[in-house]
Structures are given as structure tokens and as C-alpha cells.
MITORKOL-654860 format. One line per field, with one value per residue: residue in one letter; z, x, y of N, C-alpha, C in turn. Coordinates in nm, 3 decimals. Each point is the difference from the previous one (the first is absolute). Layout:
rest = a:...
n_z = Z:...
n_x = X:...
n_y = Y:...
ca_z = Z:...
ca_x = X:...
ca_y = Y:...
c_z = Z:...
c_x = X:...
c_y = Y:...
This chain:
rest = x:x:x:x:x:x:x:x:x:x:x:x:x:x:x:x:x:x:x:x:x:x:x:x:x:x:x:x:x:x:x:x:x:x:x:x:x:x:x:x:x:x:x:x:x:x:x:x:x:x:x:x:x:x:x:x:x:x:x:x:x:x:x:x:x:x:x:x:x:x:x:x:x:x:x:x:x:x:x:x:x:x:x:x:x:x:x:x:x:x:x:x:x:x:x:x:x:x:x:x:x:x:x:x:x:x:x:x:x:x:x:x:x:x:x:x:x:x:x:x:x:x:x:x:x:x:x:x:x:x:x:x:x:x:x:x:x:x:x:x:x:x:x:x:x:x:x:x:x:x:x:x:x:x:x:x:x:x:x:x:x:x:x:x:x:x:x:x:x:x:x:x:x:x:x:x:x:x:x:x:x
n_z = -0.757:-0.029:0.131:-0.034:-0.089:0.090:0.092:-0.086:-0.041:0.126:0.028:-0.110:0.042:0.123:-0.051:-0.075:0.107:0.069:-0.104:-0.010:0.132:-0.020:-0.095:0.104:0.069:-0.083:-0.123:0.005:0.118:-0.070:-0.085:-0.107:-0.015:-0.116:0.035:0.117:-0.073:-0.041:-0.124:-0.007:-0.126:0.059:-0.017:0.133:-0.005:0.006:0.128:-0.016:0.079:-0.081:-0.070:-0.079:0.060:-0.017:-0.124:-0.015:0.059:-0.071:-0.107:0.041:0.021:-0.112:-0.066:0.064:-0.014:-0.127:-0.016:0.062:-0.060:-0.121:0.018:0.057:-0.096:-0.087:0.057:0.020:-0.120:-0.049:0.069:-0.021:-0.125:0.009:0.064:-0.090:-0.093:0.068:0.026:-0.126:0.010:0.028:0.045:0.095:-0.093:0.082:-0.089:0.012:0.130:0.040:-0.090:0.024:0.129:-0.014:-0.079:0.084:0.097:-0.070:-0.036:0.120:0.045:-0.094:0.005:0.133:0.013:-0.101:0.032:0.124:-0.043:-0.085:0.086:0.091:-0.111:-0.042:0.120:0.067:-0.098:0.018:0.132:-0.008:-0.092:0.036:-0.055:-0.050:-0.127:0.062:0.075:0.067:-0.006:0.116:-0.037:-0.104:-0.009:0.022:-0.082:-0.081:0.016:-0.009:-0.100:-0.061:0.025:0.034:-0.113:-0.056:0.060:-0.030:-0.124:-0.006:0.060:-0.075:-0.101:0.045:0.026:-0.119:-0.046:0.080:-0.044:0.097:-0.097:0.011:0.067:-0.125:-0.008:-0.124:0.048:0.086:-0.096:-0.080:0.099:0.026:-0.131:0.009:0.112
n_x = 1.980:0.051:0.002:0.023:0.086:0.044:0.001:0.049:0.084:0.019:0.009:0.072:0.065:0.002:0.035:0.083:0.034:0.002:0.066:0.073:0.019:0.015:0.081:0.027:-0.008:0.064:-0.008:-0.110:0.024:0.050:-0.096:0.052:-0.131:0.063:-0.039:0.024:0.096:-0.039:-0.031:-0.094:0.010:0.118:-0.016:0.005:0.114:-0.091:-0.002:0.113:0.072:0.041:0.056:0.013:-0.115:-0.044:0.049:-0.051:-0.111:0.005:0.030:-0.095:-0.075:0.041:-0.015:-0.114:-0.030:0.038:-0.055:-0.103:0.007:0.026:-0.094:-0.074:0.033:-0.015:-0.112:-0.042:0.037:-0.039:-0.110:0.003:0.021:-0.090:-0.074:0.038:-0.016:-0.111:0.040:0.028:0.126:-0.079:-0.054:-0.027:0.046:-0.017:0.078:0.054:0.006:0.028:0.096:0.026:-0.013:0.074:0.083:-0.008:0.013:0.093:0.058:-0.020:0.045:0.092:0.034:0.004:0.053:0.084:0.024:0.012:0.067:0.068:0.024:0.022:0.059:0.059:0.021:-0.012:0.079:0.065:-0.014:0.036:0.095:0.076:0.029:0.106:-0.003:-0.021:-0.067:0.114:0.018:-0.058:-0.010:0.072:-0.059:-0.117:0.031:0.056:-0.108:-0.074:0.083:0.001:-0.125:-0.038:0.063:-0.061:-0.114:0.023:0.040:-0.104:-0.075:0.055:-0.016:-0.119:-0.027:0.050:-0.067:-0.093:0.045:0.087:0.084:0.026:0.107:0.039:0.066:-0.040:-0.119:0.014:0.055:-0.095:-0.087:0.063:0.002:-0.119:0.002
n_y = 0.581:-0.118:0.020:0.127:-0.046:-0.086:0.097:0.089:-0.094:-0.034:0.129:0.013:-0.109:0.052:0.119:-0.071:-0.070:0.113:0.051:-0.111:0.012:0.131:-0.046:-0.079:0.113:0.085:-0.050:0.073:-0.057:-0.099:-0.033:0.058:0.002:-0.009:-0.122:0.056:0.056:-0.120:-0.033:0.093:-0.040:-0.001:-0.129:0.023:-0.062:-0.097:-0.018:-0.065:0.082:0.095:-0.096:0.109:0.030:-0.124:0.003:0.122:-0.040:-0.111:0.075:0.084:-0.106:-0.057:0.114:0.019:-0.127:0.006:0.120:-0.051:-0.117:0.049:0.091:-0.095:-0.085:0.098:0.042:-0.123:-0.041:0.115:-0.024:-0.131:0.030:0.096:-0.090:-0.089:0.091:0.023:-0.124:0.025:0.037:0.101:-0.111:0.087:0.084:0.100:0.058:-0.123:-0.028:0.122:0.006:-0.127:0.023:0.108:-0.066:-0.102:0.089:0.061:-0.113:-0.054:0.117:0.012:-0.128:0.002:0.121:-0.020:-0.126:0.045:0.106:-0.074:-0.097:0.093:0.036:-0.111:-0.052:0.115:0.048:-0.112:0.017:0.127:0.015:-0.101:-0.116:0.058:0.041:0.114:-0.082:0.008:-0.131:-0.007:-0.124:0.040:0.118:-0.056:-0.100:0.090:0.075:-0.109:-0.022:0.118:0.037:-0.124:-0.033:0.103:-0.029:-0.127:0.028:0.081:-0.092:-0.095:0.084:0.036:-0.128:-0.029:0.103:-0.048:-0.115:0.029:0.029:-0.129:0.031:0.002:-0.115:0.013:0.038:-0.099:-0.074:0.045:-0.017:-0.117:-0.025:0.058:-0.074
ca_z = -0.083:-0.079:0.080:-0.049:-0.126:0.034:0.066:-0.099:-0.090:0.073:0.014:-0.131:-0.012:0.083:-0.067:-0.120:0.049:0.043:-0.123:-0.053:0.094:-0.026:-0.127:0.026:0.048:-0.117:-0.099:-0.024:0.102:-0.029:-0.141:-0.098:-0.087:-0.116:-0.043:0.070:-0.072:-0.142:-0.066:0.080:-0.048:0.024:0.105:0.076:0.001:0.131:0.063:0.058:-0.055:-0.103:0.053:0.014:0.134:0.088:-0.023:0.056:0.145:0.035:-0.018:0.111:0.121:-0.009:0.011:0.138:0.086:-0.036:0.056:0.146:0.043:-0.031:0.083:0.138:0.000:-0.016:0.121:0.113:-0.027:0.018:0.141:0.073:-0.047:0.066:0.142:0.012:-0.028:0.100:0.111:-0.042:0.018:-0.104:-0.078:0.016:0.030:0.025:-0.122:-0.078:0.067:0.005:-0.138:-0.059:0.060:-0.056:-0.140:0.000:0.041:-0.112:-0.111:0.036:0.011:-0.135:-0.060:0.078:-0.007:-0.138:-0.034:0.082:-0.058:-0.126:0.032:0.068:-0.101:-0.099:0.056:0.017:-0.130:-0.057:0.066:-0.008:-0.139:-0.075:-0.090:-0.126:-0.088:0.039:0.136:0.016:0.115:0.121:0.079:0.010:0.088:0.138:0.045:0.033:0.121:0.114:0.024:0.029:0.111:0.127:-0.003:0.021:0.141:0.076:-0.025:0.062:0.145:0.028:-0.023:0.112:0.117:-0.020:0.011:0.141:0.075:-0.037:-0.064:0.075:-0.072:-0.064:0.024:-0.091:0.040:0.126:-0.036:-0.061:0.107:0.078:-0.083:-0.014:0.131
ca_x = -0.094:-0.080:-0.117:-0.108:-0.046:-0.078:-0.125:-0.088:-0.044:-0.100:-0.121:-0.065:-0.062:-0.122:-0.098:-0.048:-0.086:-0.126:-0.071:-0.059:-0.105:-0.117:-0.053:-0.081:-0.130:-0.066:0.103:0.000:0.078:0.144:0.033:-0.084:-0.070:-0.049:-0.130:-0.105:-0.023:-0.014:-0.116:-0.122:-0.083:0.069:-0.058:0.109:0.005:-0.038:0.095:0.126:0.059:0.100:0.114:0.120:-0.001:0.047:0.144:0.068:-0.005:0.094:0.136:0.028:0.018:0.133:0.098:0.001:0.063:0.142:0.063:-0.001:0.099:0.135:0.025:0.028:0.132:0.103:0.003:0.051:0.141:0.083:-0.007:0.097:0.132:0.032:0.026:0.131:0.102:-0.007:0.090:0.136:0.034:-0.055:-0.098:-0.136:0.000:-0.133:-0.059:-0.055:-0.116:-0.108:-0.030:-0.084:-0.133:-0.057:-0.035:-0.117:-0.114:-0.035:-0.053:-0.132:-0.090:-0.038:-0.088:-0.123:-0.086:-0.046:-0.099:-0.120:-0.072:-0.061:-0.103:-0.113:-0.070:-0.063:-0.097:-0.135:-0.057:-0.050:-0.123:-0.101:-0.033:-0.001:0.115:-0.009:0.116:0.111:0.047:0.086:-0.034:0.066:0.057:0.146:0.043:-0.042:0.087:0.132:-0.015:-0.012:0.134:0.105:-0.027:0.048:0.147:0.048:-0.021:0.098:0.134:0.007:0.008:0.136:0.093:-0.012:0.060:0.145:0.056:-0.006:0.099:0.137:0.079:0.117:0.125:0.058:0.144:0.073:-0.021:0.073:0.141:0.011:-0.012:0.124:0.108:-0.013:0.012
ca_y = 0.072:-0.094:-0.037:0.086:-0.058:-0.118:0.039:0.062:-0.106:-0.078:0.081:0.003:-0.132:-0.002:0.084:-0.070:-0.109:0.063:0.038:-0.123:-0.040:0.084:-0.048:-0.118:0.049:0.056:0.033:0.143:0.071:-0.004:-0.021:0.068:-0.094:0.075:-0.051:0.074:0.124:-0.031:0.062:-0.013:-0.111:-0.127:-0.083:-0.060:-0.146:-0.055:-0.090:0.046:0.122:-0.031:-0.074:0.082:0.057:-0.106:-0.015:0.117:-0.014:-0.107:0.052:0.092:-0.080:-0.062:0.108:0.048:-0.101:-0.002:0.119:-0.011:-0.100:0.047:0.118:-0.043:-0.065:0.104:0.083:-0.079:-0.030:0.119:0.039:-0.082:0.038:0.128:-0.027:-0.065:0.101:0.107:-0.029:0.033:0.141:0.087:-0.075:0.050:0.143:0.056:0.055:-0.110:-0.058:0.099:0.038:-0.104:0.013:0.123:-0.028:-0.087:0.082:0.089:-0.080:-0.051:0.116:0.044:-0.102:-0.015:0.119:0.015:-0.103:0.024:0.113:-0.044:-0.099:0.064:0.079:-0.088:-0.095:0.056:0.029:-0.126:-0.040:0.106:0.029:-0.125:-0.012:0.074:-0.019:0.086:-0.031:-0.117:-0.083:0.050:-0.110:0.007:0.109:-0.032:-0.109:0.056:0.081:-0.092:-0.057:0.098:0.094:-0.055:-0.008:0.137:0.034:-0.078:0.055:0.133:-0.021:-0.048:0.109:0.095:-0.066:-0.006:0.134:0.042:-0.077:0.039:-0.106:-0.047:0.026:-0.117:-0.003:0.089:0.139:0.020:0.018:0.132:0.099:-0.002:0.053:0.145:0.064
c_z = -0.084:0.080:-0.048:-0.129:0.028:0.063:-0.100:-0.098:0.067:0.015:-0.132:-0.026:0.080:-0.066:-0.123:0.038:0.044:-0.120:-0.059:0.090:-0.018:-0.133:0.016:0.052:-0.117:-0.098:-0.018:0.101:-0.041:-0.148:-0.089:-0.093:-0.119:-0.047:0.065:-0.081:-0.150:-0.061:0.079:-0.048:0.022:0.115:0.077:-0.001:0.138:0.057:0.056:-0.059:-0.104:0.060:0.016:0.136:0.103:-0.013:0.062:0.153:0.047:-0.014:0.112:0.130:0.002:0.015:0.145:0.095:-0.028:0.059:0.152:0.048:-0.026:0.086:0.143:0.007:-0.012:0.128:0.118:-0.020:0.024:0.143:0.082:-0.043:0.065:0.148:0.019:-0.020:0.109:0.118:-0.034:0.021:-0.119:-0.083:0.010:0.034:0.011:-0.128:-0.089:0.066:0.005:-0.140:-0.069:0.054:-0.052:-0.145:-0.009:0.039:-0.115:-0.114:0.032:0.015:-0.137:-0.062:0.073:-0.012:-0.141:-0.033:0.083:-0.058:-0.129:0.029:0.066:-0.091:-0.093:0.059:0.024:-0.133:-0.066:0.060:-0.012:-0.144:-0.081:-0.093:-0.129:-0.082:0.049:0.137:0.001:0.116:0.121:0.080:0.017:0.097:0.144:0.056:0.039:0.126:0.124:0.034:0.051:0.119:0.135:0.006:0.024:0.147:0.088:-0.016:0.066:0.151:0.039:-0.017:0.115:0.126:-0.011:0.015:0.144:0.085:-0.039:-0.059:0.089:-0.084:-0.059:0.025:-0.091:0.039:0.132:-0.029:-0.062:0.106:0.083:-0.078:-0.012:0.133:0.036
c_x = -0.085:-0.116:-0.120:-0.058:-0.088:-0.134:-0.097:-0.053:-0.109:-0.130:-0.076:-0.069:-0.129:-0.109:-0.059:-0.090:-0.135:-0.083:-0.070:-0.113:-0.127:-0.064:-0.081:-0.138:-0.081:0.110:0.014:0.079:0.147:0.036:-0.100:-0.060:-0.057:-0.137:-0.115:-0.039:-0.012:-0.120:-0.128:-0.087:0.066:-0.067:0.115:-0.009:-0.038:0.112:0.121:0.045:0.106:0.126:0.126:0.004:0.045:0.151:0.077:0.004:0.097:0.145:0.037:0.024:0.138:0.109:0.010:0.069:0.151:0.073:0.008:0.110:0.143:0.035:0.033:0.137:0.113:0.012:0.060:0.148:0.091:-0.006:0.102:0.144:0.044:0.028:0.137:0.112:0.003:0.094:0.146:0.024:-0.050:-0.107:-0.142:-0.001:-0.144:-0.064:-0.058:-0.127:-0.116:-0.040:-0.090:-0.142:-0.071:-0.044:-0.123:-0.125:-0.047:-0.065:-0.140:-0.101:-0.048:-0.097:-0.133:-0.094:-0.056:-0.109:-0.127:-0.082:-0.072:-0.114:-0.122:-0.073:-0.080:-0.111:-0.138:-0.067:-0.058:-0.136:-0.110:-0.046:-0.016:0.120:-0.023:0.126:0.121:0.058:0.083:-0.051:0.085:0.070:0.150:0.044:-0.041:0.086:0.138:-0.008:-0.009:0.136:0.098:-0.028:0.041:0.153:0.061:-0.014:0.100:0.141:0.016:0.012:0.139:0.104:-0.004:0.062:0.153:0.065:-0.002:0.106:0.140:0.075:0.117:0.124:0.052:0.149:0.078:-0.019:0.071:0.148:0.023:-0.005:0.128:0.114:-0.006:0.019:0.141
c_y = -0.095:-0.058:0.081:-0.057:-0.122:0.035:0.061:-0.104:-0.084:0.078:0.013:-0.134:-0.010:0.083:-0.067:-0.117:0.057:0.045:-0.122:-0.048:0.082:-0.040:-0.128:0.040:0.052:0.040:0.151:0.080:0.013:-0.004:0.071:-0.104:0.077:-0.048:0.075:0.123:-0.021:0.071:-0.028:-0.115:-0.136:-0.073:-0.064:-0.152:-0.051:-0.087:0.070:0.133:-0.037:-0.061:0.086:0.069:-0.103:-0.017:0.117:-0.008:-0.108:0.044:0.096:-0.075:-0.065:0.106:0.049:-0.097:-0.006:0.119:-0.006:-0.096:0.049:0.122:-0.035:-0.066:0.102:0.082:-0.076:-0.031:0.120:0.053:-0.079:0.029:0.132:-0.020:-0.064:0.101:0.106:-0.023:0.029:0.150:0.082:-0.066:0.050:0.148:0.053:0.052:-0.110:-0.053:0.099:0.044:-0.101:0.008:0.125:-0.022:-0.089:0.078:0.089:-0.079:-0.051:0.113:0.044:-0.099:-0.010:0.118:0.017:-0.103:0.016:0.115:-0.041:-0.097:0.061:0.097:-0.092:-0.087:0.061:0.033:-0.124:-0.036:0.106:0.022:-0.129:-0.005:0.079:-0.026:0.078:-0.035:-0.127:-0.085:0.041:-0.108:0.008:0.108:-0.026:-0.113:0.050:0.086:-0.088:-0.061:0.106:0.091:-0.059:-0.012:0.138:0.039:-0.074:0.058:0.137:-0.012:-0.047:0.110:0.100:-0.060:-0.001:0.137:0.053:-0.069:0.045:-0.119:-0.037:0.026:-0.130:0.001:0.096:0.146:0.029:0.021:0.137:0.109:0.005:0.064:0.152:0.071:0.034
């Protein structure tokens, strides 16, 4: 089950990296800039954008890379641990293997569908109406959707394939079947 934690952590890292990447294209895509909505008589400072936006984008990039690396390490480590345990008697019951895949499918579906819906609502508004005080930047939700929707489709495809395939009898279930006969 900790494979799910690692995968979700890595996907959040990818989404955060994508948010920061969209911020490199335009700060307004991913970050709220209060200077844009300052007093009307204020003269914008020429040159570089405010340094706090650069710092926020850099922090998001570091956070995203950290989450991605740690998430991959956790997922891979627990995947190999689960494979090693699966060869032992009762080490890979169907409810665990299929349950983990089902849980991953549900988690990625919730995150992917929700972030896609929010992002697809915010992004066109930004380009059609323009940025406003009430609108949140759309980079985070679009980044998460780009990370989670393909993972959801992959997990759902794997789950459907796994459910169509009959489960092989494990040694412990074969002993139980013999004992009840």
C-alpha cells in the first residue's frame, strides 16, 4: 500500500514542477502578483519582476523535484519489497494486490478529474477575460491534471486488465480448498 503513497507523492512533485514551469513562461499563469492589482496611480517598477515571485517559483521547483525523487524511491522500494514478500505463503493475497490497484485508480481519478475540471475552468477565463483579483492562477491545477490524468488512465487500464484475468491459486488458498473438501 505504501507504493500508492510513493506514486501520489511523485505525481504531486510532477504537478508542482509543471506549475513552476508554467511560471517560467508567465508568472501570472502560476502565481498571484498583488502588484498587478495595486493602486491605479502606482507606476510599475521597470525591469525584473518582483523577487518574491522568483523565490516562490524556485521553492516550487525544489519542492517538486524533492517530492518526485522521494516518491519514486518510496514507490520503487516498496514495489520490490512487495515482490519479495509475494513469493512467500500468503504474501500476495488478491485483496491486497487488486485492492492496491483499485485504491490507486480511485486516488488518481479523484485528483485528476478534480484538477482537470478546475484547470479547464480557470485557464480559458484567464485568456478570455484576463487576470483579475478574484481569479486564482491556473498553473497548479493544470499541472496536477497533466500529472494525474494519465496516471489515472494507466491505473484504470491496469485494473481492468487485472480484473479480466483469472487469479492463480496461491498455496495457502489451495491448502484451504483441500481442507474443506
